[in-house]
C-alpha positions, 0 to 999 in steps of 0.5 A: 500500499504505497502512501501518499507524500505529496504535499498538495493534499495537505491540509492548509493551516486554516482546515488544520484550525478547524479540524483542531477546533472540532476535536476539542469540540468533542472531546468536550461534548465528551467530558460534559457527557461522562460528568451528567453520565456521572452526576445523574448515576451517583445521584440516583445509585448511592445513598448520601449517608455513606455506610461503606467504604466500597458499593454494595451490592445494589448500589452496583446494580443500580450503577449498571443499570443506570450507566446501560440506560445512560448510553441506550438513551444517548446512542437512541437520539443521535440517531435524529 
């Protein structure tokens, strides 16, 4: 497989800036989505009075279901 080393096909400085901007926006979106998922599932599944240093079985199950549903909704919404 040959690689194309033709500089005329390289993106211009403007195009590189656009690509970097899109990459930054994508990263911001993913971080925001992760933060929302974490906040939502933590608020829903974890007691506010900590009794143990680790999650109990009920909390683990709740988090698993919450994350799974969250990703299903995100995937469903991405089709619109």
